[in-house]
N, C-alpha and C positions, 0 to 999 in steps of 0.2 A: 534685920535688926541694924546691921551696920549702914545699909543704904539709906534708910529713912530716919535714922537717928533715935528709934525707939529702943527702949531697954528690953532685956529678955523677959522680965516679969510682965511688962505690958503686952508683949507679943504672945506669951503663953496664955494670958488672960484673954486676949482677943480671939485666939484659936481654941480656947476652952480645953486646953491640955495642961497636964502638970509641968511645972518649970523643969523638973528633973528629966522629963522626956525631951523637951526642947534642947536642953544642954547635951543630952546623949546624942541626939540627931546632929547637932553642931559638931560634937567631938568626932563622931563617925565620918562626917563629911570632910572635916579637916584632915583626918588620918588618910582617907582615900585620896584626897588631893595631894598630900605629901608623897604618896606612893606613886604619883604620876598619872593617876587615873582621874578622869573627869566624871562628875556625877552623871549617871545614866549611860555611861560609855559601853558600847557593844562592839563585838568583833565584826569585821567585814563579812565573814561568812554567815554570821547571824543575821546581818542586815540583808544580805543577798538572799537568804532563804526566806525572809519575811517578804521581801519584794516580789519573789517568785510566787509566794502564796497569795499576796494581794493582787497580783496581775491575774492569777487564775480565778480568784473571786470576782474581780471586775469583769472578766470575760463571761463568767457564768451569769452575773447579774445583767449584763448587756443582753445576752441571749434571752433571758427571762423577760426583760423589758420589751424586747422586739416581739416576743410571742404574745404578750399581753396587748401590745399595740394592734397587732393583727386581729386578735380576738375581739377587741373593742370595735375595730372597723367592721368586722363581720357582723356583730350584733347590731351596729348602727345601721347596716344595710337591710336588716330583716324587719318584716312588718310584725304586728302583734301576734299573728298566728305561727311564728316561727319560720315563715317562708321568706326567701330573698325578695326584696322589692324589685320591681321591674325598672330598669334603667331607661326604658323608652318613654 
C-alpha cells in the first residue's frame, strides 16, 4: 500500500479480502516489527534443523535419480524379448 501508492480499500478489493482483514494484518505486522522481530523471522536452530532435513531429502532424491538412470540404461540395452543386446 505504501510502496505503490494504492489505498487500503483498493488493495483489499484487488486481493478480494475484507478491508478489516487487511487492516488487522497490517496492525499485526507493525506490532511485530515494533517488538524487534522481522516478518517470517526464525531462530538459527530452526533454520539449521530445516537445512539438515533438506540436505537429507536432497541426498535421498539424488540416490533415487541415480537408480532410475541406471534402470533406464539397462532397459535401453535390452531387446524386445527382455534379453540384453549383444555389444559385439
